[in-house]
Structure formats: structure tokens, C-alpha cells
DRENPA-3360 file (N, C-alpha, C; in nm, 2 decimals, always signed):
BEGIN
1 = MIADSKRK = +8.92/+7.92/+9.65/+8.81/+7.95/+9.69/+8.74/+8.02/+9.61 ~ +8.80/+8.10/+9.53/+8.73/+8.23/+9.41/+8.66/+8.10/+9.32 ~ +8.75/+8.00/+9.27/+8.72/+7.89/+9.18/+8.59/+7.86/+9.21 ~ +8.57/+7.84/+9.35/+8.44/+7.76/+9.40/+8.31/+7.84/+9.44 ~ +8.34/+7.97/+9.42/+8.23/+8.07/+9.42/+8.12/+8.06/+9.35 ~ +8.02/+8.12/+9.39/+7.90/+8.15/+9.28/+7.91/+8.21/+9.17 ~ +7.86/+8.15/+9.06/+7.90/+8.23/+8.93/+7.79/+8.37/+8.92 ~ +7.75/+8.40/+9.02/+7.63/+8.53/+9.00/+7.68/+8.65/+9.01;
9 = TSSFEPML = +7.67/+8.74/+8.90/+7.69/+8.87/+8.89/+7.62/+8.97/+8.92 ~ +7.67/+9.06/+9.00/+7.56/+9.18/+9.06/+7.57/+9.27/+8.94 ~ +7.45/+9.34/+8.93/+7.44/+9.47/+8.83/+7.52/+9.56/+8.89 ~ +7.57/+9.58/+9.00/+7.69/+9.66/+9.03/+7.82/+9.67/+8.99 ~ +7.83/+9.52/+9.00/+7.99/+9.51/+8.95/+8.03/+9.54/+8.81 ~ +8.17/+9.60/+8.82/+8.22/+9.68/+8.69/+8.25/+9.56/+8.56 ~ +8.30/+9.41/+8.63/+8.31/+9.32/+8.54/+8.24/+9.20/+8.57 ~ +8.22/+9.11/+8.45/+8.14/+8.98/+8.52/+8.22/+8.89/+8.55;
17 = TSIVLQCQ = +8.16/+8.80/+8.66/+8.21/+8.70/+8.74/+8.28/+8.59/+8.63 ~ +8.22/+8.59/+8.53/+8.26/+8.47/+8.40/+8.41/+8.54/+8.38 ~ +8.42/+8.67/+8.30/+8.53/+8.69/+8.28/+8.68/+8.69/+8.35 ~ +8.60/+8.73/+8.51/+8.73/+8.75/+8.60/+8.77/+8.59/+8.61 ~ +8.69/+8.48/+8.64/+8.73/+8.34/+8.64/+8.82/+8.29/+8.51 ~ +8.75/+8.34/+8.43/+8.84/+8.28/+8.28/+8.98/+8.34/+8.26 ~ +8.99/+8.48/+8.35/+9.10/+8.54/+8.32/+9.21/+8.53/+8.46 ~ +9.15/+8.47/+8.57/+9.22/+8.45/+8.67/+9.39/+8.43/+8.70;
25 = DILFPVLT = +9.40/+8.31/+8.58/+9.57/+8.30/+8.57/+9.62/+8.41/+8.54 ~ +9.59/+8.50/+8.47/+9.67/+8.65/+8.43/+9.65/+8.76/+8.60 ~ +9.51/+8.78/+8.61/+9.47/+8.90/+8.70/+9.53/+8.85/+8.87 ~ +9.52/+8.73/+8.90/+9.54/+8.70/+9.02/+9.70/+8.75/+9.07 ~ +9.80/+8.68/+8.97/+9.95/+8.71/+9.03/+9.96/+8.87/+8.97 ~ +9.90/+8.98/+8.92/+9.91/+9.08/+8.94/+9.85/+9.15/+9.07 ~ +9.73/+9.16/+9.08/+9.65/+9.19/+9.21/+9.73/+9.13/+9.32 ~ +9.79/+9.01/+9.34/+9.84/+8.98/+9.45/+9.97/+9.05/+9.48;
33 = KMINMSLD = +10.08/+9.09/+9.36/+10.16/+9.16/+9.38/+10.13/+9.32/+9.41 ~ +10.02/+9.37/+9.33/+10.00/+9.51/+9.39/+9.94/+9.50/+9.53 ~ +9.88/+9.42/+9.61/+9.84/+9.41/+9.71/+9.98/+9.40/+9.84 ~ +10.06/+9.29/+9.80/+10.18/+9.28/+9.88/+10.27/+9.39/+9.86 ~ +10.25/+9.43/+9.76/+10.37/+9.59/+9.77/+10.29/+9.68/+9.85 ~ +10.13/+9.69/+9.86/+10.10/+9.81/+9.94/+10.12/+9.78/+10.10 ~ +10.10/+9.65/+10.10/+10.12/+9.60/+10.26/+10.27/+9.59/+10.27 ~ +10.35/+9.57/+10.21/+10.49/+9.62/+10.25/+10.54/+9.74/+10.28;
41 = SGVFPAEW = +10.48/+9.83/+10.18/+10.54/+9.99/+10.18/+10.47/+10.08/+10.26 ~ +10.33/+10.00/+10.33/+10.24/+10.07/+10.40/+10.17/+10.18/+10.37 ~ +10.19/+10.19/+10.22/+10.12/+10.31/+10.12/+10.00/+10.22/+10.08 ~ +9.82/+10.28/+10.09/+9.74/+10.22/+10.04/+9.70/+10.34/+9.95 ~ +9.69/+10.31/+9.82/+9.65/+10.40/+9.73/+9.51/+10.45/+9.73 ~ +9.50/+10.58/+9.70/+9.38/+10.69/+9.73/+9.26/+10.64/+9.64 ~ +9.29/+10.57/+9.54/+9.23/+10.52/+9.43/+9.16/+10.39/+9.51 ~ +9.24/+10.32/+9.57/+9.14/+10.21/+9.64/+9.06/+10.23/+9.76;
49 = KVADVDRI = +9.07/+10.35/+9.79/+8.98/+10.38/+9.93/+8.85/+10.44/+9.84 ~ +8.85/+10.47/+9.75/+8.68/+10.52/+9.69/+8.60/+10.39/+9.68 ~ +8.46/+10.43/+9.74/+8.34/+10.34/+9.71/+8.21/+10.41/+9.69 ~ +8.13/+10.33/+9.61/+7.98/+10.42/+9.60/+7.91/+10.30/+9.67 ~ +7.86/+10.35/+9.78/+7.73/+10.28/+9.83/+7.61/+10.33/+9.82 ~ +7.54/+10.24/+9.80/+7.41/+10.28/+9.76/+7.30/+10.17/+9.84 ~ +7.20/+10.21/+9.87/+7.09/+10.13/+9.96/+7.01/+10.05/+9.83 ~ +6.96/+9.95/+9.88/+6.88/+9.87/+9.79/+6.79/+9.84/+9.88;
57 = CLAGVYKL = +6.65/+9.84/+9.84/+6.54/+9.77/+9.91/+6.49/+9.65/+9.87 ~ +6.50/+9.55/+9.93/+6.43/+9.40/+9.90/+6.36/+9.38/+9.99 ~ +6.22/+9.36/+9.95/+6.09/+9.30/+10.02/+6.12/+9.39/+10.15 ~ +6.09/+9.50/+10.13/+6.08/+9.60/+10.26/+6.22/+9.60/+10.33 ~ +6.33/+9.53/+10.33/+6.44/+9.55/+10.40/+6.56/+9.61/+10.33 ~ +6.60/+9.69/+10.39/+6.70/+9.77/+10.33/+6.85/+9.73/+10.36 ~ +6.93/+9.67/+10.24/+7.06/+9.65/+10.24/+7.15/+9.75/+10.18 ~ +7.28/+9.74/+10.17/+7.38/+9.84/+10.16/+7.45/+9.74/+10.03;
65 = AFVV = +7.47/+9.84/+9.91/+7.52/+9.76/+9.81/+7.67/+9.86/+9.77 ~ +7.75/+9.80/+9.77/+7.89/+9.88/+9.74/+7.94/+9.85/+9.59 ~ +7.95/+9.95/+9.53/+7.98/+9.96/+9.39/+8.09/+10.05/+9.40 ~ +8.22/+10.01/+9.31/+8.33/+10.04/+9.28/+8.33/+10.13/+9.15;
% end
């Protein structure tokens, strides 16, 4: 699913999509383990709960942009 996603990168993203896709064999097993451990233990780290939300005006329409 991720490999088939668009190759666009938002200016709000901390990592370029191309880098994530190139490193997916290394990143995904680690992220999967972290998420599964969180679900198994019932603990969701406070650092994962932080988001920076900002409005973006596009052609007169406000959209929310989530920035980590």
C-alpha cells in the first residue's frame, strides 16, 4: 500500500517520501514492532500524542495540516 502511494512530499513532512520509500525495508519492521508493543502493553507514549496543527488557506478554503 505504501509502495503504491503518491511520491509527493508536503513541506510539513519531516522526512522526504522518497527517503522513506528507499529505507522501508529497515524502517517498517522497527515501526511495526514499536506499534505492536504499544498495542500489546496498552501504553501509548506521550511523545506520539504530540501534533502541530496549522490551517492552510487554499483558494479560499481552509484545510487543516497536521505537522509533527
